[in-house]
N, C-alpha and C positions, 0 to 999 in steps of 0.2 A: 431498835433504831430504824429510822425511816429509810435511809439509804441502803442498808443491808437486808432488812427484813420486809419492809412494806412496799417500797417502790418496785422491787422485783416481782411481787405478786401482781401489782397493777400492770407492769410491763407484759407479763405472761398472759393474764386473764382479762384485762380491761381495756388496754390502749387500742386494741383492734377496733373497738366501737367508740371509745371516748377520746378521740383525737381528730384533728383536721375537720373534714366534712362528713365523717362517719355518723351513723345513726344516733349514738349516745350523745355525741357532741352537738349535733344539730337539734335534737329533741329537747335536751335539758340544758344545753350550754355547759355541760360538765366535761372538763378535760382533765386527764390524769397523767400529763406528761412530766410534771415536776411538782415539788412541794408547794410552790406558790399557787399553781392551778388547782391542786387538791384542796388547799385551804380556802381558795376563793369561793368554791361551791358552785351551785347551779344558778340558772336564771331565777330560781325561786328563793335563793339565799344560801347561807353556809350549810354544810352537811356534816361538819366535824365540830363537836363541842369539846375542846381540850379538857381532859380530866373525866369525861363521862361517856363511855361507849353507849350506854343505854339512852342517852340524849342525842346521839349522833346518828342521823339517818343513814350515813354511809355504812356504819356498822350494822344497823338494823336490816338494811336490804341485802347485805352479803351474808348475814347470819341466818337468814330465813325467818326473821321475826316480823315480817310484813305480809300483806296479802300476796299470793303467788303471782299476781299480775305485774308487780313491780320489783320482784326479787332480782338480784344481780349476782353473777351474770345471768341473763335470761336462759333458762334451761328446761322450760316446760311449755306445753301447748297453750296454757292459760296466759302466758306472758304477753304484755302489750307490745314489747319490742319484737321486731321482725327477726333479728339475728338470734342465733342460739349458741350458747357456750356450755361450759361444764361448771357445775357448782363448785365453789371453793372447798378445799379440805378443811377439816376441823382445825388443823394446825394453822392454816392460812388465816382463817377467820379469827382465831385466838391471837395471832400476831398483830392483826389490825386492831383488835380490841385492846390488847395490851399497850400498843403504841398510843392509842387515844387516851386510855386511862392514865398513862404516864405523862400526859400533857401535850401529846401530838406535836412534839418538837421536830425541828428540822435538824436532825442529827444523823 
């Protein structure tokens, strides 16, 4: 479920950069305040493909399946982002992936 499982992950680990005038919001125009903003995507387009975690760049960057420079949250010295966070746990990554695979519904 988005409200119970996914949004709390975004609130804890992502919103500090992906809201308002913070780095993530200004660099990519990606805001993670609510379902609509998550699904809107970035200035480059949508990042969630309902039904396919492996086609969703949101999943790929949090699961560490991209180059280190663009992994989220940024947690290594190779990161393009200035801020530093903590890598999501395997359970958190799986929750996001499961939600996407189940259709990325607003539930």
